[in-house]
Each structure stands twice: as structure tokens, then as C-alpha cells.
C-alpha positions as CSV (number, residue, x, y, z in Angstrom):
1,M,0.5,0.4,0.1
2,P,1.8,3.0,-1.0
3,A,2.3,6.3,1.6
4,P,-0.1,8.7,2.2
5,R,0.3,12.1,0.3
6,A,2.0,14.3,3.3
7,S,-1.4,17.0,3.6
8,R,-0.6,20.2,2.5
9,K,-1.6,22.8,4.5
10,K,-3.6,26.1,2.3
11,A,-1.7,28.8,2.3
12,P,-4.1,32.2,3.0
13,H,-5.4,34.1,0.4
14,P,-2.9,37.0,-0.1
15,A,-5.8,40.1,0.5
16,T,-5.2,38.8,4.5
17,L,-1.3,39.3,4.0
18,P,0.5,42.5,4.8
19,L,1.5,42.6,1.0
20,R,3.0,45.5,-0.7
21,I,2.9,46.8,-4.1
22,F,5.8,48.7,-6.6
23,G,5.8,50.0,-10.2
24,F,7.7,50.7,-12.5
25,A,7.1,53.2,-15.6
26,G,9.2,54.0,-18.7
27,W,9.4,54.0,-22.7
28,S,9.6,51.2,-24.3
29,G,13.6,50.1,-24.5
30,T,14.5,51.8,-21.4
31,G,15.1,49.1,-19.7
32,K,12.3,48.2,-16.9
33,T,12.7,44.6,-17.7
34,T,16.5,44.2,-17.0
35,L,16.2,46.5,-13.8
36,I,13.6,44.5,-12.4
37,E,15.8,41.3,-13.0
38,A,18.7,43.1,-11.7
39,I,16.6,43.9,-8.3
40,I,14.4,40.8,-7.5
41,P,18.1,39.0,-6.4
42,R,18.4,41.6,-3.2
43,L,14.9,41.9,-2.2
44,T,15.2,38.0,-1.8
45,A,18.3,38.2,-0.4
46,A,16.7,41.0,2.2
47,G,14.4,38.1,3.1
48,L,11.3,38.9,0.9
49,R,8.6,36.9,-1.2
50,V,8.4,39.0,-4.2
51,S,6.4,38.2,-7.4
52,L,5.7,39.9,-10.2
53,V,2.7,40.9,-12.5
54,K,3.4,42.1,-16.3
55,H,1.6,43.7,-18.4
56,A,2.0,43.0,-21.9
57,H,0.2,45.2,-24.7
58,H,0.5,42.4,-27.0
59,E,-1.1,39.0,-27.8
60,F,1.5,36.4,-26.0
61,D,1.8,32.7,-25.4
62,I,3.7,31.2,-23.2
63,D,3.0,27.7,-24.5
64,T,4.2,25.6,-27.2
65,P,2.1,24.9,-30.5
66,G,2.3,21.8,-30.9
67,K,1.9,20.0,-27.2
68,D,-0.8,18.9,-25.7
69,S,-1.7,21.8,-23.1
70,W,-1.6,24.2,-26.4
71,R,-3.4,21.3,-28.4
72,H,-6.3,20.9,-25.2
73,R,-6.4,24.9,-25.1
74,H,-6.7,25.3,-28.7
75,A,-9.8,22.7,-28.7
76,G,-11.7,24.8,-26.3
77,C,-10.7,24.8,-22.8
78,T,-11.2,28.1,-20.8
79,E,-8.1,26.6,-18.7
80,V,-5.1,24.2,-19.2
81,L,-2.9,23.7,-15.7
82,V,0.3,22.2,-16.4
83,T,2.2,20.4,-13.4
84,S,5.4,19.0,-12.9
85,S,7.9,18.0,-9.6
86,V,9.6,22.3,-9.9
87,R,6.6,24.0,-11.1
88,W,3.6,24.7,-12.3
89,A,1.7,27.6,-14.7
90,L,-2.3,28.0,-15.2
91,M,-3.2,29.0,-18.9
92,H,-6.3,31.0,-18.9
93,E,-8.6,32.0,-22.1
94,L,-10.6,34.9,-22.3
95,R,-12.7,33.8,-24.9
96,G,-13.8,37.4,-25.1
97,D,-13.9,38.5,-21.6
98,A,-12.3,41.8,-20.2
99,E,-8.5,41.3,-19.5
100,L,-7.3,41.1,-15.8
101,T,-7.2,44.9,-13.9
102,L,-4.0,45.1,-11.6
103,A,-6.5,44.1,-8.2
104,E,-7.8,41.1,-10.2
105,A,-4.0,40.5,-11.1
106,V,-2.4,40.7,-8.0
107,D,-5.8,38.2,-5.9
108,R,-5.0,35.4,-8.2
109,L,-1.2,35.7,-6.9
110,A,0.2,33.2,-4.4
111,P,0.8,35.1,-1.0
112,C,4.3,37.2,-0.7
113,D,5.7,40.5,0.3
114,L,5.6,42.2,-2.3
115,V,4.3,42.5,-5.9
116,L,6.5,44.0,-8.4
117,V,4.4,45.7,-11.5
118,E,5.6,46.4,-14.6
119,G,3.4,47.4,-16.9
120,Y,-0.1,48.6,-15.3
121,K,1.5,52.8,-15.6
122,R,-2.2,54.3,-15.2
123,A,-2.4,52.5,-11.9
124,A,-2.2,54.2,-8.7
125,I,0.4,52.4,-6.6
126,P,3.9,53.9,-5.9
127,K,6.3,54.3,-9.2
128,L,10.3,54.3,-10.3
129,E,9.9,55.9,-13.8
130,I,12.4,54.5,-16.0
131,W,14.3,57.5,-17.9
132,R,16.8,57.8,-20.6
133,P,17.9,60.8,-22.4
134,A,19.4,58.8,-25.4
135,L,15.9,57.8,-26.4
136,E,14.7,61.2,-26.7
137,K,10.9,61.0,-25.4
138,P,9.5,62.9,-22.7
139,A,9.5,62.3,-18.8
140,L,6.1,60.7,-17.2
141,H,7.3,61.7,-14.1
142,P,5.3,65.4,-14.5
143,D,1.9,64.1,-15.6
144,D,1.7,60.7,-12.8
145,P,1.8,61.9,-9.4
146,N,2.2,58.2,-8.6
147,I,5.7,58.6,-9.9
148,V,8.2,58.9,-6.4
149,G,11.1,58.2,-8.2
150,V,13.4,58.2,-11.1
151,A,16.3,55.8,-12.2
152,T,17.9,57.4,-14.9
153,D,21.2,56.6,-16.5
154,V,22.5,60.3,-16.5
155,P,21.3,61.6,-13.6
156,G,22.3,65.1,-13.8
157,S,19.7,65.8,-16.4
158,V,16.5,64.8,-14.6
159,R,15.0,68.6,-13.5
160,T,12.4,67.2,-10.4
161,R,11.8,67.6,-7.2
162,L,11.7,63.7,-6.7
163,P,14.3,61.4,-5.6
164,V,16.7,60.7,-8.5
165,L,18.8,57.3,-8.7
166,D,21.6,56.3,-10.8
167,L,20.8,52.8,-12.6
168,A,23.9,51.8,-12.6
169,G,23.2,51.9,-8.5
170,R,21.2,48.4,-8.1
171,D,21.2,48.3,-3.9
172,E,20.2,51.9,-3.9
173,I,17.3,51.1,-6.5
174,A,16.2,48.0,-4.7
175,T,16.5,50.0,-1.2
176,F,14.3,52.5,-2.3
177,V,11.8,49.9,-3.8
178,R,11.0,48.1,-0.1
179,D,11.3,51.5,1.5
180,H,8.6,53.0,-0.7
181,A,6.5,50.3,-1.7
182,A,2.8,50.6,-0.4
183,A,0.6,48.7,1.2
184,W,-2.3,47.1,-0.8
185,R,-5.4,45.0,-0.1
186,V,-6.8,43.3,-3.3
187,A,-11.0,44.8,-2.9
188,D,-13.5,42.1,-2.4
């Protein structure tokens, strides 16, 4: 007779935890993804359990065409959950329904200490603007009261009352994010 499976204690819902949230804003090509990738290890080394919500402005697919899960999804399943001994992924087809709001996306995450957000640039959450003068795009912070700081590769080029961080200062930026993340409660 096989040994009984260890019971899994259900984790508390994220809305019941002291969740904090922080976003990143900037034009395409500024290095938001690269910056986030560089600060995540610093945040996790500080003992934080970090998750990320990335808003894509285009159709995307994480599944491999021709694989079983892709075939089942394209046959009409609304959701396909793929699981293994090292990870699981849930793919959900909207099939004409509205895309998720930031609150709905955060509500679907497992419990964590900090949610980083890339995209959802109009969300009323604290954000760090990533700005590079070489792109010749206007700064976002003058028109967004939720931007609490600017990270740039040319710190002397930014005229603002907000804190200005050097993009090369990854430790400083990680500390800034940790210190400026806001408490978040997912609405019922």
C-alpha cells in the first residue's frame, strides 16, 4: 500500500496578508525588465518573498504550439493547468472577456511580501520611472503623481523634486523600492 500523501496546508489568501506593491514605468527600451531582473535577487536576499505582475500590450503565448496543453487550450478549454515536480502553470483563455485589472491580477498571486508591477502604468501605486535621455522621449513623472522617483543613466539630466537614482546603483534602487512600496489590499 503506498504511503499517504503529505497533507498540504492551504496558504492564506493574499488579501489577508500585509502585501506591499511597487511599480515601474517608462517608455519601451528604457530597461525596465533588466532593472527589475537585477533588483529581485537583492530583495529576496533581504528576506522578501517577491512576485511580479507584467502587463503585456499585445497578444502573447507561453505555451508551445503542438504540445498537449496547447492542443487542449486550442480545442476549447478555458483553463489548462500544467504541473510537474518543479513548477506549475495555469493558462486561462479570456475568450472575449475583459482583461484582468491590476487588482484581479494581484488577487490571483500566492501569498508574498512584495508585488512588483511592470506595466499598468495608470495604476495608482507608487512607481519608479526609468528614463533615458538618449531615447528622446518625454519624462512621465510630471504628469503622474504616483511616480515617487526617477532612475536614469544620466542623473544630472533630470530636473525634478523627486529622488533621482543612478540606474547603475542596483542596491540603492532595491532599497528605494523596498522603502517606498505601499500597503495593498485586494478589494473584495
